[in-house]
C-alpha positions as CSV (number, residue, x, y, z in Angstrom):
1,M,36.0,-18.3,-7.6
2,A,34.6,-15.2,-9.3
3,E,36.6,-11.9,-9.3
4,V,35.9,-9.6,-6.4
5,I,36.4,-5.9,-6.7
6,V,36.9,-4.0,-3.4
7,K,36.6,-0.3,-2.8
8,F,37.0,1.4,0.6
9,P,34.9,4.6,0.8
10,Y,36.1,5.0,4.5
11,Y,32.6,4.8,6.0
12,K,30.5,1.8,7.1
13,V,28.2,0.9,4.2
14,S,24.6,0.3,5.3
15,V,22.8,0.1,1.9
16,V,23.8,-0.7,-1.7
17,R,21.4,-0.5,-4.7
18,W,21.9,-0.9,-8.5
19,R,20.3,1.7,-10.7
20,P,17.8,-0.2,-12.8
21,V,18.5,-0.6,-16.5
22,N,15.8,-0.1,-19.1
23,E,13.5,-3.1,-19.5
24,G,14.5,-5.1,-22.6
25,S,17.9,-3.4,-22.8
26,L,21.0,-5.4,-23.4
27,Q,23.0,-2.9,-21.3
28,E,24.6,-4.3,-18.2
29,P,24.0,-2.4,-14.9
30,D,26.9,-0.1,-14.3
31,V,25.8,2.6,-11.8
32,F,24.9,2.0,-8.2
33,I,24.3,4.0,-5.0
34,T,25.5,3.5,-1.5
35,G,24.5,4.9,1.9
36,S,26.5,5.1,5.1
37,W,25.7,4.7,8.8
38,D,27.3,5.3,12.2
39,N,29.2,8.3,11.0
40,G,27.7,11.1,13.1
41,A,27.1,14.2,11.1
42,H,29.1,12.9,8.2
43,N,26.8,10.2,6.7
44,K,26.5,10.4,3.0
45,L,25.0,9.0,-0.2
46,S,27.5,8.1,-3.0
47,L,26.9,7.3,-6.6
48,W,29.4,4.9,-8.3
49,K,30.1,3.6,-11.8
50,L,31.5,0.2,-12.6
51,I,33.8,0.6,-15.6
52,K,34.9,-2.4,-17.7
53,H,38.2,-1.6,-19.6
54,D,38.8,-2.6,-23.1
55,S,42.2,-2.9,-24.9
56,S,42.2,0.8,-25.8
57,S,42.2,1.9,-22.2
58,G,45.9,0.8,-21.7
59,L,44.8,-1.5,-18.9
60,S,44.2,-5.2,-19.1
61,S,41.1,-5.9,-21.3
62,G,38.1,-7.1,-19.3
63,K,39.3,-5.6,-16.0
64,Y,36.9,-3.6,-13.9
65,E,37.3,-0.4,-12.0
66,L,35.0,1.5,-9.5
67,R,34.8,5.2,-10.0
68,L,33.0,7.7,-7.6
69,L,30.7,9.9,-9.6
70,C,29.4,12.1,-6.8
71,E,28.2,12.2,-3.2
72,T,26.0,14.2,-1.0
73,A,25.4,14.6,2.7
74,A,22.7,12.4,4.3
75,C,20.6,13.8,7.2
76,S,21.4,10.7,9.4
77,S,22.4,7.0,9.1
78,V,20.9,5.6,5.9
79,T,18.7,2.5,6.5
80,D,17.3,1.7,3.1
81,M,17.0,3.0,-0.5
82,K,15.0,2.3,-3.6
83,F,15.1,3.7,-7.1
84,I,11.9,5.2,-8.6
85,K,11.4,5.9,-12.3
86,C,9.2,8.9,-12.7
87,R,8.0,10.3,-16.1
88,D,8.6,14.0,-15.3
89,D,11.5,13.9,-12.9
90,G,13.7,11.2,-14.5
91,E,15.3,8.7,-12.1
92,L,14.7,9.3,-8.4
93,V,15.9,7.5,-5.3
94,V,14.0,7.4,-2.1
95,T,15.9,6.9,1.1
96,S,15.1,6.2,4.7
97,S,17.1,7.1,7.8
98,D,17.4,6.2,11.5
99,D,15.9,9.5,12.6
100,G,12.6,8.4,11.1
101,S,12.8,10.6,8.0
102,V,12.2,9.7,4.3
103,T,13.9,11.7,1.6
104,V,13.7,11.7,-2.2
105,Y,16.8,12.6,-4.4
106,K,17.1,13.1,-8.1
107,C,19.8,11.0,-9.5
108,D,21.6,12.7,-12.5
109,S,24.1,10.3,-13.7
110,G,24.2,11.2,-17.4
111,R,23.4,7.7,-18.7
112,D,23.1,9.1,-22.3
113,S,25.5,12.0,-21.9
114,G,29.3,12.4,-22.1
115,R,29.2,14.8,-19.2
116,E,31.4,14.1,-16.2
117,E,29.4,16.3,-13.9
118,K,27.0,14.1,-11.8
119,Q,24.9,15.0,-8.9
120,L,22.4,13.9,-6.2
121,V,20.0,16.6,-5.3
122,E,17.1,16.5,-2.9
123,S,13.9,16.5,-5.0
124,G,10.2,16.5,-4.0
125,P,8.8,16.3,-0.5
126,R,10.8,15.3,2.6
127,W,8.9,13.5,5.3
128,S,10.9,14.6,8.4
129,R,10.6,12.2,11.3
130,L,7.7,10.3,9.6
131,H,8.3,7.5,12.0
132,G,8.2,8.1,15.8
133,S,7.4,11.8,15.7
134,G,5.4,11.5,18.9
135,Y,8.4,10.2,20.9
136,S,9.9,12.6,23.4
137,R,13.5,11.7,22.2
138,G,12.7,12.4,18.6
139,G,12.1,10.0,15.7
140,K,12.2,6.3,15.6
141,S,14.1,4.7,12.8
142,C,12.4,4.2,9.4
143,T,13.9,0.8,8.8
144,S,12.6,0.0,5.3
145,V,11.2,1.4,2.0
146,S,9.6,-0.4,-0.9
147,V,8.5,1.1,-4.3
148,N,5.5,0.0,-6.3
149,C,5.2,-0.1,-10.1
150,D,3.1,3.1,-10.0
151,G,5.7,5.0,-8.0
152,S,4.0,4.8,-4.6
153,V,6.3,4.3,-1.7
154,L,5.8,2.1,1.4
155,T,7.7,2.6,4.6
156,G,8.0,0.7,7.9
157,G,9.6,1.8,11.2
158,E,10.6,0.9,14.7
159,D,7.5,2.8,15.9
160,D,5.4,-0.2,14.5
161,K,3.8,2.1,11.8
162,I,3.4,1.5,8.1
163,C,3.0,4.5,5.8
164,L,2.0,4.7,2.2
165,L,3.4,7.7,0.3
166,T,3.5,9.4,-3.1
167,I,6.1,11.8,-4.2
168,E,3.4,14.2,-5.3
169,C,2.1,14.7,-1.7
170,S,3.9,15.9,1.4
171,T,1.5,14.0,3.7
172,P,1.0,10.2,3.8
173,L,-1.8,8.7,1.8
174,R,-2.3,6.2,4.5
175,S,-0.8,5.3,7.9
176,I,-1.3,2.1,9.8
177,E,-0.6,2.7,13.4
178,D,0.4,-0.2,15.7
179,A,0.9,-2.5,12.8
180,D,3.0,-4.8,15.0
181,V,4.9,-4.8,18.3
182,G,8.6,-4.6,18.8
183,G,9.3,-2.8,15.6
184,I,8.8,-3.4,11.9
185,N,12.1,-4.4,10.3
186,A,11.1,-4.6,6.6
187,V,8.2,-4.0,4.2
188,T,7.6,-4.8,0.6
189,F,4.9,-4.8,-2.1
190,S,3.9,-8.3,-3.1
191,Q,1.2,-7.0,-5.5
192,S,0.0,-3.6,-6.4
193,S,-2.6,-3.6,-3.6
194,E,-0.9,-6.1,-1.2
195,V,2.1,-5.5,1.1
196,L,4.1,-7.6,3.5
197,S,5.7,-6.6,6.8
198,V,8.1,-8.5,9.1
199,S,8.8,-7.7,12.7
200,S,11.2,-8.4,15.6
201,V,8.7,-10.8,17.2
202,G,8.7,-13.1,14.2
203,D,5.4,-12.1,12.5
204,L,5.0,-12.1,8.7
205,K,1.9,-10.0,8.0
206,V,-0.1,-9.6,4.8
207,W,-1.9,-6.3,4.3
208,D,-4.6,-5.6,1.7
209,L,-4.5,-1.9,0.9
210,R,-8.0,-2.1,-0.6
211,N,-9.4,-2.8,2.8
212,S,-10.0,0.4,4.9
213,S,-9.5,-1.5,8.1
214,N,-6.0,-1.3,9.7
215,Q,-6.0,-5.0,10.4
216,P,-3.8,-7.5,8.5
217,A,-5.4,-9.9,6.1
218,K,-3.2,-12.7,7.4
219,I,-0.6,-13.2,10.1
220,M,1.9,-16.0,9.6
221,K,4.4,-17.3,12.0
222,L,6.7,-20.3,12.7
223,S,4.8,-22.1,15.4
224,G,6.2,-21.8,18.9
225,D,9.0,-19.4,17.8
226,S,9.7,-15.8,18.5
227,E,12.9,-15.2,16.5
228,G,12.8,-11.8,14.8
229,L,12.4,-11.5,11.0
230,Y,14.7,-8.9,9.5
231,C,14.2,-9.1,5.7
232,V,11.5,-10.1,3.3
233,Q,11.4,-10.6,-0.5
234,C,9.0,-12.1,-3.0
235,H,9.9,-14.5,-5.7
236,P,10.2,-12.4,-8.9
237,T,7.7,-14.4,-11.0
238,H,5.6,-16.1,-8.3
239,P,5.0,-13.3,-5.7
240,H,3.1,-15.7,-3.4
241,L,6.4,-17.4,-2.7
242,V,8.3,-15.4,-0.1
243,V,11.7,-15.7,1.7
244,T,12.4,-14.1,5.1
245,G,15.7,-13.9,7.1
246,R,15.7,-14.4,10.8
247,S,17.7,-13.2,13.8
248,D,19.2,-16.7,14.4
249,G,20.7,-16.8,10.9
250,S,18.1,-19.1,9.3
251,M,15.7,-18.5,6.4
252,C,12.1,-19.3,6.0
253,F,10.2,-19.9,2.7
254,W,6.5,-19.2,2.7
255,D,3.5,-19.8,0.4
256,L,1.1,-16.9,1.1
257,R,-1.8,-18.7,-0.6
258,H,-2.4,-21.8,1.5
259,H,-0.3,-21.9,4.6
260,W,0.1,-20.1,7.9
261,Q,3.6,-21.4,8.6
262,P,6.7,-21.7,6.4
263,L,6.9,-24.6,4.1
264,S,10.7,-24.9,4.6
265,V,13.3,-23.6,7.0
266,M,17.0,-23.5,6.2
267,V,19.6,-23.2,8.9
268,T,22.1,-21.1,7.2
269,H,24.1,-18.3,8.9
270,T,25.0,-18.1,12.6
271,D,23.7,-14.5,13.0
272,I,21.0,-12.1,11.6
273,V,20.2,-12.4,7.9
274,W,20.2,-8.8,6.9
275,E,19.1,-9.3,3.3
276,A,18.0,-12.2,1.1
277,Q,17.4,-11.7,-2.6
278,F,16.3,-14.0,-5.4
279,H,18.1,-13.4,-8.7
280,P,15.5,-11.3,-10.6
281,S,15.7,-13.4,-13.8
282,N,16.9,-16.7,-12.5
283,P,15.3,-17.2,-9.1
284,K,16.8,-20.6,-8.6
285,H,19.7,-18.5,-7.4
286,L,19.5,-16.7,-4.1
287,V,22.1,-14.4,-2.3
288,T,22.1,-13.7,1.4
289,S,24.1,-11.4,3.7
290,S,24.6,-11.8,7.4
291,N,25.8,-10.1,10.5
292,N,28.4,-12.9,10.8
293,G,30.2,-11.4,7.8
294,C,29.1,-14.0,5.1
295,L,27.8,-13.3,1.7
296,W,26.5,-16.6,0.4
297,H,25.4,-17.5,-3.1
298,W,22.8,-20.3,-3.1
299,D,22.4,-22.3,-6.3
300,A,19.3,-24.6,-6.4
301,T,19.4,-25.6,-10.0
302,K,20.4,-29.1,-9.1
303,V,17.9,-29.5,-6.2
304,V,15.9,-32.7,-6.6
305,P,12.1,-31.8,-6.4
306,S,10.0,-33.3,-3.7
307,T,6.8,-35.1,-4.8
308,T,4.9,-33.7,-1.9
309,A,5.9,-30.1,-2.0
310,D,3.5,-27.6,-3.5
311,D,4.8,-25.9,-6.6
312,S,8.1,-27.7,-6.4
313,S,8.4,-27.8,-10.1
314,I,8.3,-24.0,-10.0
315,S,10.4,-23.4,-7.0
316,P,13.0,-25.7,-5.5
317,W,12.9,-23.6,-2.3
318,L,9.7,-25.3,-1.2
319,T,11.1,-28.9,-1.4
320,G,11.7,-29.2,2.3
321,D,15.4,-29.9,3.2
322,V,16.9,-28.3,0.1
323,L,20.4,-28.5,1.7
324,A,20.2,-32.3,1.5
325,N,18.7,-32.3,-2.0
326,G,21.5,-31.0,-4.2
327,M,22.0,-27.4,-3.1
328,D,25.3,-25.7,-3.9
329,V,26.4,-22.9,-1.6
330,V,29.4,-20.6,-2.0
331,N,30.7,-18.1,0.5
332,T,31.8,-15.3,-1.9
333,L,33.8,-13.4,0.8
334,P,35.4,-16.1,2.8
335,N,37.9,-13.8,4.6
336,N,35.4,-11.2,5.8
337,Q,34.6,-11.1,9.5
338,L,32.5,-7.9,9.9
339,P,28.7,-7.7,9.1
340,I,27.6,-7.6,5.5
341,N,24.7,-5.1,5.8
342,S,23.3,-5.0,2.3
343,L,23.4,-6.6,-1.1
344,D,21.9,-6.1,-4.5
345,I,22.0,-8.3,-7.6
346,L,21.1,-7.4,-11.1
347,S,21.9,-9.3,-14.3
348,K,25.3,-11.0,-13.6
349,H,26.6,-8.4,-11.1
350,L,26.4,-8.6,-7.3
351,I,27.3,-5.7,-5.0
352,A,27.5,-5.7,-1.2
353,G,28.3,-3.2,1.6
354,A,30.0,-3.9,4.9
355,D,30.9,-2.6,8.3
356,N,34.6,-2.9,7.4
357,E,34.1,0.2,5.3
358,A,34.2,-1.7,2.1
359,I,32.1,-2.0,-1.1
360,Y,32.3,-5.4,-2.8
361,V,31.4,-5.9,-6.5
362,I,31.4,-9.4,-8.0
363,P,30.8,-9.0,-11.7
364,D,30.0,-11.8,-14.1
365,M,28.5,-14.2,-11.6
366,V,27.5,-17.6,-12.9
367,V,23.7,-17.7,-12.7
368,N,22.8,-20.2,-15.5
């Protein structure tokens, strides 16, 4: 089993995200950010560095260490984060919180500098209580953020609203009210002008931002089912292929082009799937985290294609019962019992954050 590095920051970890590396760079990801939740007035954002020691360090060559670079207070429990690359401001990170607010921070981590001083400073507009501002008890949670290649930001919230933002403007470019019922749990860009949302009533909705109407272009749902959907991600090279995680612990795989129902459903975890991510460069690998405490690595490289499934030569995830067709599954944290709230995978390195106040890093995963 792969090496697991554990760090206890002494707060429940709600979100983890790698800082992107430059496209085409041979550098491995080494800096990531975490957010906390359920810590009252003491929630925070923390920036970390993964250090691999060589023989000159005096420690065992090849061993890893996690080092805290800096941290800053968060206005409330952190619900999601995404990095933005901006020409003028360097690297930024946009965060969402459970009071409905969205905040942008500048991430100064000294990638090309020998300085030890690092900082996270609020930068640009802050959209206070963007979600749920009309509720008498204050904001509703902003549950999800997604970033487009042009730097625009998409948010979704428990108030059933979707907002399109830009860091150059303090007011939303667009708001879609009553986009769903029961709360929006996750949003993502599938294309530059197309976005997806998933909700607590089990809807996967496709929205065309070129259309001025606040009606979805398509509503997809598992027939006769009302299990909530809690995460959504597009295949990195075929964005019409989508995975969603459900409240009963199963995953659905969808083809946005031709179908109104999922092409395959995998019964996986026994509780909510909080995140599901395809490996960005080898999407025959998938990693999922669940409320039941599991962090599973799914390897579909040996899955036998089905002759009837659309695009099965491209994606083994659409071959029906992939569990019976050669799927390898590894629980990377077999002794954990508390929820794994978030994960992120980049290159060969996997990170995860949990309710047991731990950060897990699994470097050098096998994703051939």
